[in-house]
N, C-alpha and C positions, 0 to 999 in steps of 0.2 A: 405146741406150747409146753406139754409135760416133759418132752425130750430135752428142751432147752433148760427147764428148771432142774432136771436131774443132772445134766451136764454141769450146770453152775454149782450144784451141791457137791458133786464129785471133785470139781476143781478146788473148792474151798476145803474139802476134806484132805486132799493131797497136800495142799499148802499148809494145813494145820500140822501135818506130820513133818513138813519140811520148811520151817519158818525162815530158813536162810535163802529160800527161793528155788524155783525150778525153771530151766530154760523153756521158753514158749514152745519151741519145736518138740521138746520132750513131752510136754503136756498133750500136744496134738497126737503124738504117737501112742501115749499111754491110754488115751480115751478113744483112739481109733477114728478120729475125725480129721477133716482137712485143715491145712494151715489158714485158709481164708475164713473158715467157720470159727476156728478157735480165736482168731483175731476179733471177730464180731462179738463173741461171747465175752472176751476179756475187756473190750471197750465198755460193754454194759456193766460189768462188775466194777470197773474203774469209776463209772458215773455214780455207782452206789457207794463209793468209798470203801469197798471191801478188799480191793487189791491195788497194787501199783506195780509199774514196770520200770526196770532200770536197764538202759541200753549199754551193753559192753561190746564194742566193735560192731559186728553185724548181728549180734544176738540180743534178744530181750530176755531178762531174768524177771520172772513173775514172783512177787512177794505178797504175803497177806498183810492187811492193815490191822487185823485183829491183834490186840496187845498180847505179848508173849505169855502173860500170866493166865490168859484164857485158853491158850493152845494146849491140847492134850487134857482138857478139862475132864473128859470122861474117865481118865485114870485116877483123878483125885476127887471125883464127885461123891460126897458122903451125905449131902443134904440137897434135896431138890425143892426149890422154892416156887410155889404156885400162887398167883394172885387171882382172887375171885371177887365177884360182885356180891354184896349181901343179898342172899336169896335162898329159897328152898330148893333150888334147881339141882344142886350138885351132890345129892345124897350118895352117889356112887364113889365119892372121894374116899370113903372108908375102905373100899376094896382096892382103890388105887394105892393108898398108903400101905395096905397089907401086902400087895403084890410087889411093890418097890422094895419093901423091907426083906421079904422072903426070897425074891428072885435076884435082886441086885445089891442087897445090903445097903440100901439107901433110905434115909429117913425123909418123910414128906413134911415140909413146913408150909402151912397155909396162911396167907396174908389176905385179910378181908377188907375190901374197899367199899365206900358208900355209893360209888357211881361207876359206870362203865368206862368213862373217860379216864378216871384215876387208875383203874385197873390196867388199862392199856398203856398209859403213860409210865406206870411202874415197870412194865415189860420193856418199853423203849429205853428207859433210863438204867436198866440192868439191876433193878431192885429185886426182881423175881426172874426165874428162868422160863416160866410159862404163865399163860393167863387163860382163864375160862371167862370169857366176856363176849358181848354181842358181836356177831360177824360184821355188822355195820361199822361198829367202832374200830374193829381190827382193820377193816379196809382203809379207813381214813388214816389210822396209825401207820399202816404199812406204807401208804403213799408218802408220808412225811419222813419215814425213817428207814425203810427197807431192812429192818433189823430182825425180823422174825418170819416164820412160816405159819400158815394156817394148816395144821396137820391132822386134825381129827374133827369128827362131827360133834353132835351134842344133843340137846333136847329141844323139843318144840312144845308150845303150850304155856300155860301159867300166866299169860298176860290178858288183861281185860280192860274194857273201856266202861267207865261208870259215869252216870249223870247225876247231878245234884240240882233237882228242880227248883230249890229255894235259893239258888246262887244269886249273888248281887252283880255278877259279871257275865259276859259272854266270852269266857276264856277256857281253853283246854290246856291242862298241865301235863307235862311229860318229862322224862329224863332226856338229856341232850345227846345227839349222835348215838343212838342206841336202838335196840329192837323195838322198844316202846315208841321211839320217835318215828321209826318206819311204820309202825301200826297207826300212829297219829296221822302221818302223811297219807297213807293209803285210805284211811277212813274218810278224810277230808276230800281226797281226790275222787273217790267213788261215791261221794254224797251219802255216806252212812250217817253222817252228822252234818249239821248246818255250818255255814261259814262263820268261823270264830277266830279270835286271835290266839296265839300260842305263848305260853310262859313255861320256862324250864325250871325244874327244881334240881338241886344238887345232892339231895339225900332223902331217904324215906321220911325222916322227921319233918323236913321242910314240906314235903308233899302232904303229909297229914295235917300240918298247921294251916296250909292254904285251904284245904278242904273243910276243916273245922270252922274257919272264919268265913266260909261261903264265898271265897274269892276265885272259885273255879266252877264253871258250868259242867265241864267234863274232866275226867282224870284217866290217864292211861298208866296202869300200874301192874305189877307182877306179884306173885305169891311170895311171902305172906302179907305184903302191903295191902292186897285187895281185901283182906279181912278187916283191916282198919277202916277202909272206905265204906264197907257195909255197916260197921258199927256206928258210923257217924251219918248214916242216912243215904249213902250212895246207892243208886239203882243200877244194877248190872245190865248193860245194853247187849254186849256180845263179847266173845273171846277173840283175841287177835288171830288165833288159829283159824277162825271162820273166814278170814280173808285169804283168798287163793294164793297170794304171793308170799305168804308167811310160811316158813318151814322151821328153821332153827331159831332158837333164842340166842344161845351162846355156843361158841365153838372153841376148839383147843388150839391156841397159838403158842409156839415155842421158839425161843431165841435162836438166831442163826449163829451166835457165838459158840454154841455147843457143836461138838463134832457130829459128823454124819451118822456114826454108830449110835451116839446118844439120842439123837433126834429119832432115829428108827426105833430104838429100844423103847423110849418113852412113849412114842406114838402107839406102838404095839401093845404095851402094857395098859395104856389108857383105853384102847378099844376093848381089850379083854376084860378090863374092870367094869366097863359099862354092861357087857354081856353077862357077867356074873351078877351084877346088881339087878338086872332085869329078872333073874330067877328067884331072887330073895331081896326085896326092896327095903325091908325094915331092919335088917341086921345091924346097920351102923347108924341108926337114927340118933341114938343117945350120944355117940361119938361126934356126929356132925353138929348136934345141938350145942355141945361144949365148945366146939371150934368156932361156930358162927354166931352163937348167942341167940338162936331162935328156939322158942319153947318146943319141947318134944311133942306135945299134943298137936301143935300146929303142923309140925313136920310129918307126923303120921297121917294127917289129912292130905298132905301134899304128895304122898308116894305115888299116887296115880294121876297127879295133875299134868304130868309131862309124858311125852312120847320120845323115846331115846333112839337115836341112830348113830352108832359109833363111828361109822365111816363118813368122811366128808364127801358131799355130793358136789362135784366140780361144776355140773350143769346149773345147779342152783346158785352157786357162787357167781357164775357169769350172769345169771338172771338178775341178781341183786345189783351187780355193777351196772347193768343196763337200766334198772329202775332209778338208780342214783344219778344216772345221766352224765358220766364223766366225759369230758371233751378235752380238758386241759389238766394234766397231760392226757394223752389218748388212753382209753381204757385198757388197751392191750398190755400196758405196763403193769397193770394190777394183777394180771393172770400169773405173774411170777410169784405171787404171794402164796400160791398153793403148793403144798408138799404132798405128793401121792406115792 
């Protein structure tokens, strides 16, 4: 699986340097693989609308579908745009911004979205270059677009299920296609909570409103939204991390329109930044508060809410795909989402 993904990445990188096209036989020689195997790989890239082939006599010329203004992007990259979900989770971004500026002379621009779906859609649409968002959302986004790699790990923890005993309904509320949604699904499946209907909210404000009006028996939320739930009478039942199948909340997804070198560089700096953050978690709390709009006092309480793993665990990725139960298309197609 990983060999195929790496070959695909190398093909796209070679084409980004040669937008006029490369003979298919030359690609096979350059990568040291057979003509039959390169043909299989290229057919898959064609299905993903990443390349196309032009036949000239007995030769196929392979060309990239990526627009020319995106090619060689690494040479012109002055600002790196990252989309995140409104959360206390990404306190390490201050180190990421510092390292990008000092090592690559690149400024970090952070876009904050109210939901996981919106953060991943922004990546698919090219509004950002990378996204810190739930792995679950990224899996569905990749399935629809094939436009990014999941290239780095992230944090676990921070999510909780609350009960409102005085609720007027038997409804559990959660954000859609997200880590909270996975937590909701597992809690219901494993009978941690009774059989209830599900209602999705699209923002933290909507979740708070539903809870205040007692329109939810249970709420699956993340930090700092959980503090709101407690203020309005929510009783914490357990943390999502208590469920064995939960590991990451959000992971690092990066656009495939960037060159192989940029993807490698950004992924490396991302992992290094998390390691630096783990040694001093409060250094950029005020910076992050300004960027995301979460009170500094709340963020200081969140510095130990999460456990951070910079490296992506491919075995866990496969486990989540199995839990989600993909059959159409076959789940093996999703394994290409990983960049290791």
